[in-house]
VMD Tcl script that draws the C-alpha trace (Angstrom):
set ca {
  {20.76 30.94 97.53}
  {23.45 32.24 95.19}
  {22.62 34.84 92.54}
  {25.05 35.37 89.65}
  {24.47 38.51 87.56}
  {26.19 39.41 84.27}
  {29.29 37.42 85.20}
  {32.25 37.47 82.81}
  {35.65 35.85 83.33}
  {38.62 35.84 81.01}
  {42.36 35.27 81.30}
  {44.29 37.41 78.86}
  {42.53 37.08 75.53}
  {40.85 33.80 76.46}
  {37.21 34.35 77.43}
  {35.90 31.50 79.57}
  {32.35 32.81 79.67}
  {30.36 36.03 79.74}
  {26.81 37.25 80.33}
  {26.24 34.55 82.94}
  {22.96 35.09 84.79}
  {21.99 32.25 87.13}
  {20.23 31.64 90.42}
  {21.22 28.63 92.51}
  {18.48 27.85 95.01}
  {18.20 25.90 98.25}
  {17.29 22.21 98.16}
  {19.23 21.65 94.93}
  {22.65 20.13 94.31}
  {24.25 21.41 91.13}
  {26.83 19.17 89.43}
  {29.24 21.40 87.50}
  {30.63 19.78 84.34}
  {32.72 20.91 81.39}
  {35.80 19.96 79.41}
  {39.25 20.52 80.93}
  {39.97 24.24 80.94}
  {36.32 25.22 80.53}
  {36.33 26.99 83.91}
  {34.59 24.69 86.40}
  {36.89 25.38 89.36}
  {37.14 29.01 88.25}
  {33.39 29.42 88.63}
  {33.55 28.09 92.20}
  {36.50 30.39 92.97}
  {34.54 33.39 91.70}
  {31.52 32.48 93.82}
  {33.70 31.99 96.91}
  {35.33 35.40 96.41}
  {38.77 33.87 95.84}
  {38.81 35.25 92.29}
  {37.63 38.65 91.11}
  {35.50 38.37 87.93}
  {36.12 40.74 85.05}
  {32.51 41.79 85.18}
  {29.33 41.12 87.09}
  {28.36 40.35 90.66}
  {27.66 37.37 92.93}
  {25.38 37.65 95.95}
  {24.26 35.29 98.70}
  {20.86 35.38 100.34}
  {20.58 37.84 103.30}
  {22.49 36.56 106.33}
  {23.52 33.35 104.60}
  {26.83 31.61 105.18}
  {29.07 30.13 102.48}
  {31.45 27.22 103.03}
  {34.16 26.02 100.64}
  {36.22 22.83 100.39}
  {39.73 24.25 100.59}
  {42.59 22.73 98.61}
  {45.57 23.95 100.73}
  {46.25 20.95 102.94}
  {49.05 22.68 104.89}
  {47.14 25.81 105.85}
  {46.02 24.49 109.24}
  {49.14 22.57 110.29}
  {49.44 24.65 113.48}
  {45.93 23.72 114.64}
  {44.45 20.54 116.04}
  {42.24 18.36 113.88}
  {39.09 19.16 115.88}
  {39.78 22.92 115.90}
  {40.29 22.86 112.13}
  {36.82 21.42 111.68}
  {35.30 23.93 114.13}
  {36.81 26.76 112.07}
  {34.47 25.69 109.28}
  {31.77 27.61 111.15}
  {33.57 30.95 111.44}
  {30.93 32.86 113.48}
  {30.93 30.04 116.03}
  {34.73 29.79 116.07}
  {35.16 33.53 116.56}
  {32.60 33.44 119.37}
  {34.52 30.62 121.08}
  {37.85 32.43 120.81}
  {36.45 35.74 122.11}
  {34.71 34.05 125.05}
  {37.89 32.15 125.87}
  {39.96 35.36 125.81}
  {37.52 37.20 128.06}
  {37.39 34.39 130.61}
  {41.19 34.35 130.70}
  {41.43 38.06 131.60}
  {42.96 38.78 134.98}
  {41.09 42.12 135.27}
  {37.64 40.84 134.19}
  {35.21 43.78 134.63}
  {31.49 44.52 134.38}
  {31.70 45.46 130.71}
  {33.40 42.12 130.01}
  {30.60 40.37 131.89}
  {27.95 42.00 129.67}
  {29.88 41.01 126.56}
  {30.29 37.43 127.78}
  {26.55 37.18 128.40}
  {25.89 38.30 124.81}
  {28.41 35.78 123.49}
  {26.96 32.98 125.60}
  {23.49 33.68 124.22}
  {24.73 33.61 120.60}
  {26.82 30.53 121.37}
  {23.71 28.67 122.55}
  {21.74 29.82 119.48}
  {24.47 28.35 117.24}
  {24.26 25.03 119.15}
  {27.77 25.65 120.41}
  {27.50 23.24 123.33}
  {27.26 20.35 120.87}
  {29.88 21.71 118.46}
  {32.83 19.59 119.56}
  {30.86 16.35 119.64}
  {29.35 17.20 116.23}
  {32.83 17.86 114.84}
  {34.07 14.53 116.25}
  {31.12 12.69 114.69}
  {31.76 14.31 111.31}
  {35.42 13.26 111.46}
  {34.51 9.70 112.42}
  {32.00 9.48 109.55}
  {34.76 10.55 107.15}
  {37.14 7.88 108.38}
  {39.30 9.82 110.86}
  {39.77 7.61 113.92}
  {38.91 9.00 117.36}
  {42.51 8.97 118.57}
  {43.45 11.36 115.74}
  {40.98 14.13 116.63}
  {43.31 15.79 119.17}
  {46.40 15.47 116.96}
  {47.92 18.45 115.19}
  {47.12 18.69 111.49}
  {50.86 18.53 110.76}
  {50.89 14.96 112.15}
  {48.31 13.68 109.65}
  {48.92 12.04 106.29}
  {47.79 13.87 103.17}
  {44.91 11.41 102.79}
  {43.72 12.21 106.31}
  {44.07 15.97 105.73}
  {41.79 15.70 102.69}
  {39.10 14.20 104.90}
  {39.53 16.81 107.64}
  {39.20 19.63 105.08}
  {35.98 18.02 103.83}
  {34.67 17.76 107.42}
  {35.52 21.46 107.88}
  {33.53 22.39 104.75}
  {30.48 20.38 105.83}
  {30.52 21.37 109.50}
  {27.82 23.61 110.89}
  {25.24 23.24 108.11}
  {26.31 26.17 105.88}
  {23.57 27.75 103.76}
  {25.70 27.45 100.63}
  {28.37 24.84 99.97}
  {31.04 24.69 97.24}
  {32.81 21.35 96.75}
  {35.64 20.95 94.22}
  {36.47 17.25 93.74}
  {35.23 16.17 97.20}
  {35.69 12.43 96.52}
  {39.44 12.67 95.83}
  {41.37 10.22 98.06}
  {38.17 8.86 99.63}
  {37.51 5.13 99.74}
  {34.27 3.79 98.30}
  {32.57 3.41 101.70}
  {33.27 7.05 102.61}
  {32.03 8.23 99.21}
  {28.78 6.36 99.86}
  {28.42 8.13 103.22}
  {29.03 11.50 101.56}
  {26.43 10.75 98.88}
  {23.85 9.98 101.55}
  {24.78 13.05 103.60}
  {24.56 15.50 100.72}
  {21.34 14.06 99.33}
  {19.56 14.94 102.58}
  {20.70 18.57 102.62}
  {18.22 21.36 101.94}
  {20.95 23.94 101.38}
  {22.44 25.13 98.06}
  {25.33 22.95 96.92}
  {27.63 23.24 93.88}
  {29.89 20.25 93.14}
  {32.72 19.73 90.65}
  {33.63 16.05 90.29}
  {34.97 13.49 87.83}
  {33.11 10.74 89.67}
  {30.04 10.01 87.55}
  {28.26 7.83 90.08}
  {28.74 10.51 92.73}
  {27.34 13.19 90.42}
  {24.41 10.96 89.53}
  {23.73 10.12 93.17}
  {23.69 13.69 94.47}
  {22.92 16.09 91.61}
  {19.43 17.35 90.92}
  {20.67 19.88 88.35}
  {23.62 19.97 85.95}
  {25.63 23.13 85.31}
  {27.19 22.69 81.89}
  {30.06 24.96 80.83}
  {30.18 24.75 77.05}
  {30.20 27.04 74.00}
  {31.57 29.82 76.27}
  {28.35 29.79 78.30}
  {27.20 28.48 81.67}
  {23.82 26.76 81.45}
  {21.74 24.93 84.05}
  {19.84 21.80 82.99}
  {17.46 19.60 84.96}
  {18.76 16.14 85.80}
  {22.04 14.49 86.75}
  {25.18 13.69 84.76}
  {23.89 10.49 83.16}
  {20.77 12.27 81.93}
  {22.91 15.07 80.48}
  {25.30 12.63 78.79}
  {22.68 10.33 77.30}
  {20.45 13.19 76.18}
  {23.35 15.10 74.58}
  {24.40 11.93 72.71}
  {20.82 11.46 71.50}
  {20.69 15.08 70.37}
  {24.00 14.64 68.55}
  {22.70 11.58 66.68}
  {19.59 13.50 65.76}
  {21.64 16.46 64.51}
  {23.63 14.10 62.31}
  {20.43 12.63 60.85}
  {19.39 15.50 58.65}
  {16.43 13.58 57.20}
  {14.65 13.08 60.49}
  {11.66 15.39 60.72}
  {11.23 17.81 63.62}
  {8.12 16.07 64.94}
  {9.88 12.68 64.95}
  {12.82 14.18 66.82}
  {10.52 15.67 69.43}
  {8.72 12.37 70.02}
  {12.05 10.54 70.34}
  {13.28 13.07 72.90}
  {10.03 12.94 74.88}
  {10.18 9.12 74.97}
  {13.80 9.31 76.19}
  {12.80 11.68 79.02}
  {9.92 9.39 80.01}
  {12.12 6.29 80.13}
  {14.90 8.04 82.04}
  {12.47 9.45 84.60}
  {11.02 5.99 85.19}
  {14.49 4.47 85.65}
  {15.49 7.13 88.18}
  {12.30 6.51 90.16}
  {13.18 2.81 90.43}
  {16.90 3.26 91.15}
  {18.77 3.25 94.46}
  {20.24 6.64 93.64}
  {19.60 9.15 96.37}
  {18.37 11.75 93.86}
  {15.39 9.51 93.07}
  {13.85 11.01 96.22}
  {13.69 14.36 94.45}
  {11.73 15.19 91.32}
  {14.76 16.31 89.38}
  {13.15 16.03 85.94}
  {9.74 17.48 86.72}
  {10.37 20.83 84.99}
  {12.39 19.52 82.06}
  {11.40 20.45 78.53}
  {12.61 19.05 75.22}
  {14.18 22.36 74.16}
  {16.81 21.98 76.90}
  {18.37 18.96 75.20}
  {21.12 19.74 72.71}
  {24.43 18.28 71.47}
  {27.63 19.05 73.33}
  {30.86 20.38 71.83}
  {32.87 17.84 73.91}
  {35.35 15.59 72.15}
  {35.68 12.00 73.37}
  {38.90 10.04 72.84}
  {38.77 6.95 70.67}
  {39.65 4.25 73.19}
  {39.37 0.94 71.33}
  {40.89 -2.27 72.70}
  {41.06 -5.13 70.21}
  {42.37 -8.67 70.66}
  {44.96 -9.96 68.20}
  {44.54 -13.50 69.54}
  {41.53 -15.35 70.91}
  {42.32 -16.56 74.45}
  {42.12 -20.22 75.40}
  {40.24 -21.60 78.39}
  {43.16 -21.20 80.85}
  {43.56 -17.56 81.81}
  {45.18 -17.14 85.25}
  {45.58 -19.35 88.30}
  {46.68 -17.89 91.64}
  {47.56 -20.20 94.53}
  {48.10 -19.19 98.19}
  {49.56 -15.77 97.28}
  {50.82 -13.41 99.98}
  {52.18 -9.85 99.95}
  {53.69 -7.88 102.83}
  {54.29 -4.12 102.76}
  {57.72 -2.62 103.51}
  {56.57 -1.72 107.04}
  {55.54 -5.30 107.77}
  {51.81 -4.83 107.14}
  {50.21 -7.91 105.57}
  {48.47 -6.62 102.47}
  {46.88 -9.96 101.64}
  {47.40 -13.64 102.43}
  {45.98 -17.04 101.40}
  {44.79 -15.61 98.07}
  {43.46 -18.31 95.76}
  {41.43 -17.80 92.59}
  {41.12 -18.94 88.98}
  {40.08 -16.46 86.32}
  {37.67 -17.91 83.75}
  {37.50 -16.93 80.10}
  {35.74 -13.61 79.47}
  {35.48 -12.59 83.13}
  {35.90 -8.95 84.11}
  {37.10 -8.96 87.69}
  {37.47 -6.01 90.03}
  {39.77 -6.35 93.04}
  {38.90 -4.53 96.25}
  {40.58 -4.04 99.63}
  {40.49 -1.72 102.62}
  {44.17 -1.11 101.83}
  {44.62 0.21 98.26}
  {48.25 -0.98 98.29}
  {46.93 -4.54 98.18}
  {45.60 -4.28 94.63}
  {48.78 -2.61 93.36}
  {50.89 -5.34 95.00}
  {48.80 -8.06 93.33}
  {49.05 -6.46 89.89}
  {52.79 -5.89 90.23}
  {53.26 -9.54 91.22}
  {51.25 -11.06 88.36}
  {53.04 -8.74 85.91}
  {56.42 -9.99 87.12}
  {57.48 -6.64 88.60}
  {57.42 -7.77 92.24}
  {58.16 -11.03 94.03}
  {55.38 -12.54 96.12}
  {56.12 -13.23 99.77}
  {54.47 -16.63 99.36}
  {52.49 -18.56 96.79}
  {52.57 -18.65 93.01}
  {50.62 -17.74 89.88}
  {50.40 -19.09 86.34}
  {49.16 -17.47 83.13}
  {47.61 -19.53 80.33}
  {49.88 -20.02 77.28}
  {47.48 -18.11 74.98}
  {47.23 -15.02 77.20}
  {48.75 -11.69 76.24}
  {48.50 -8.82 78.71}
  {48.49 -5.04 78.65}
  {49.11 -3.37 82.01}
  {48.16 0.13 83.13}
  {50.10 0.68 86.40}
  {49.07 3.07 89.15}
  {52.45 4.84 89.04}
  {53.65 5.59 85.51}
  {56.54 7.89 86.50}
  {59.33 5.66 85.18}
  {57.80 5.64 81.70}
  {58.24 9.40 81.33}
  {61.77 9.91 82.68}
  {63.05 10.88 79.25}
  {62.96 13.81 76.81}
  {61.44 12.00 73.82}
  {58.54 13.56 71.94}
  {55.18 11.76 71.95}
  {55.72 10.02 68.58}
  {59.17 8.68 69.47}
  {57.97 7.71 72.96}
  {55.05 5.67 71.63}
  {57.23 4.05 68.94}
  {59.15 2.26 71.71}
  {56.15 0.08 72.47}
  {54.99 -1.18 69.09}
  {55.64 -1.60 65.42}
  {54.57 1.04 62.95}
  {55.65 4.19 61.16}
  {55.24 7.81 62.25}
  {51.84 8.12 60.58}
  {50.53 5.13 62.53}
  {51.91 6.48 65.81}
  {50.24 9.83 65.14}
  {47.00 7.96 64.44}
  {47.08 6.28 67.87}
  {47.87 9.64 69.51}
  {45.18 11.38 67.48}
  {42.59 8.95 68.83}
  {43.62 10.11 72.29}
  {42.97 13.75 71.26}
  {46.60 14.79 70.78}
  {46.63 17.32 67.94}
  {49.40 17.67 65.33}
  {51.26 20.30 67.34}
  {50.96 18.23 70.53}
  {52.84 15.17 69.25}
  {56.15 17.07 69.22}
  {55.90 17.88 72.94}
  {58.41 16.24 75.25}
  {56.78 13.57 77.39}
  {58.49 14.75 80.58}
  {56.45 17.99 80.56}
  {53.02 16.36 80.12}
  {50.23 16.78 82.66}
  {48.93 13.81 84.64}
  {45.94 13.48 82.33}
  {48.11 13.63 79.18}
  {50.44 10.96 80.56}
  {47.48 8.71 81.29}
  {46.19 9.14 77.72}
  {49.67 8.20 76.43}
  {49.65 5.07 78.59}
  {46.23 4.11 77.24}
  {47.51 4.59 73.65}
  {50.45 2.32 74.57}
  {48.02 -0.33 75.82}
  {45.89 -0.20 72.68}
  {48.92 -0.98 70.51}
  {49.43 -4.32 72.27}
  {46.13 -5.83 71.06}
  {46.16 -7.92 74.25}
  {43.42 -10.34 75.28}
  {43.77 -9.53 79.01}
  {43.80 -5.98 80.32}
  {45.20 -5.21 83.80}
  {44.15 -1.78 85.04}
  {45.25 -0.24 88.35}
  {42.88 2.65 89.12}
  {42.48 3.59 85.42}
  {40.37 6.73 85.91}
  {43.11 8.61 87.83}
  {43.85 12.01 86.23}
  {41.29 11.50 83.45}
  {38.52 13.97 82.63}
  {34.88 12.92 82.41}
  {35.02 12.54 78.63}
  {38.00 10.15 78.77}
  {36.47 8.18 81.65}
  {33.20 7.80 79.74}
  {34.96 6.66 76.55}
  {37.19 4.24 78.51}
  {34.19 2.83 80.37}
  {32.11 2.39 77.22}
  {34.81 0.37 75.44}
  {35.54 -1.91 78.38}
  {31.87 -2.88 78.65}
  {32.05 -4.37 75.16}
  {35.58 -5.82 75.37}
  {35.52 -9.59 74.66}
  {38.68 -10.52 76.54}
  {39.48 -10.58 80.25}
  {39.85 -7.52 82.47}
  {41.47 -7.43 85.91}
  {41.16 -4.03 87.51}
  {40.99 -1.88 90.63}
  {39.04 1.36 90.81}
  {37.55 3.96 93.12}
  {34.95 4.81 90.47}
  {31.60 3.27 91.47}
  {30.09 3.56 87.99}
  {33.18 2.04 86.39}
  {32.99 -0.99 88.69}
  {29.20 -1.38 88.41}
  {29.15 -1.32 84.60}
  {32.34 -3.31 83.86}
  {32.80 -5.96 86.57}
  {30.93 -9.27 86.66}
  {33.11 -10.72 89.42}
  {34.39 -9.18 92.65}
  {37.40 -10.41 94.61}
  {38.23 -8.61 97.85}
  {41.77 -9.06 99.15}
  {42.19 -9.22 102.92}
  {44.99 -10.23 105.32}
  {43.04 -13.46 105.93}
  {42.08 -14.61 102.47}
  {39.58 -13.47 99.85}
  {35.90 -12.77 99.43}
  {35.03 -13.96 95.93}
  {31.58 -13.28 94.41}
  {30.06 -13.55 90.95}
  {27.79 -10.55 91.28}
  {27.42 -6.90 90.37}
  {28.96 -4.26 92.59}
  {25.74 -2.71 93.93}
  {24.59 -6.14 95.11}
  {27.97 -6.76 96.73}
  {28.06 -3.58 98.80}
  {24.47 -3.84 100.07}
  {24.40 -7.59 100.86}
  {24.21 -8.05 104.64}
  {25.81 -11.52 104.57}
  {28.79 -10.14 102.66}
  {29.11 -7.29 105.16}
  {29.32 -9.82 107.99}
  {31.89 -11.88 106.08}
  {34.02 -8.78 105.46}
  {33.97 -7.85 109.14}
  {35.35 -11.29 110.04}
  {38.01 -11.27 107.31}
  {39.44 -7.92 108.41}
  {39.30 -8.64 112.16}
}
mol new
graphics top color blue
foreach p $ca { graphics top sphere $p radius 0.5 }
foreach p [lrange $ca 0 end-1] q [lrange $ca 1 end] { graphics top cylinder $p $q radius 0.2 }
display resetview
């Protein structure tokens, strides 16, 4: 349990929030949401003790332990992978180190013997004899191979370090757990394991994430930072989003009577509760809406970008044909081979692979930026494409302002360029910024504005939700669902794939798995699982 009393945090003259009084209780997972800069990570830092609030106090339940997903991936470079995970349970780790030091003493005396006996008793109570095997199992579940467990942290890739730090945070069943973007750099299979793991916890968990499916799957409550306040609502992210949109529409309809509004809200709650009960989401096991009342639902102050893709030209029946395509990485790794497919009109196809470089290689090849190691491809004569690459660095190696930068990619005057940028939430003062100083999220919004200007009938998107906030992801997702042209994309966002894709092509070193199905069906189908195992062997 975490109790927050009269909390206030501000930086300079900017007040993030004040008069925050909340109690986070065991058995609940709280998804923390808010616009960029609202103070989501700051709240977790204050709870962890990493940041001193301007006012107020934060207390844990008596004798409870708090664990935090740390962001410094170099902090433990001098330790082994297994020891780093064991350090996640500090009382156990300190016990192990003290026992080890005492046993190593050359002049071991009676007093040392008494102390060792005490430590051994506490060690057993903390299930210390199973600690190393538990740590190894946690690492394996998070995708760290067994032969890496004895390596030094300095020998691991950044992707592997992310997983070890997550294992460290989860290890030892802490009473309270703070997770800031825990799904970053995780593949979809590992995210699914984490969803299942967290949903079965009875501890208190606070999570900040831009992954909507993950928030929906694990959250029983939503902590919304808005209007300079921190408020807890029943339900997951989707319930918060849909209910806030409903409340906004109601607020805009001044003629609707109060009683009609209440009935509409109550019907929405009833339908949402029924859908959750029928879903595969892990939170359907918990009665997350049982205490909800209509008064909790209100509009949000969030602003959503206007992401609108329109086709200038109707595509013909021939879209894209790929024949016997192969790509090999610089180190000799076969990314994919014997890739054959034909894209039909209107299809929205997601590409998957155990190796994320495979999708990028495919997109670079069909956009003419990379030569295939074998095979060929052919676009239909009516097809126009707009490409959102994974790495956009080269586009911003200049000192142009946003208006001049965008003008390079389409026809139009300054007013029209500002209109495109305005849709992407760049204000008047923002458009004079130099593009080489933009944040990752701002660069991505510029790239999306660039795509919109092309009015293409085929969109090619390599991990499009990277660096975007929840509002931009939601707006992007909503527009793609209704887009009439073709979409070829790769993504780590479960919700994005589930709602957009109607075809799934998995790239392997031994060919493709090609299914006309929705993503949830694809990942749970036993026959497909067996086929994947053979294709990757």
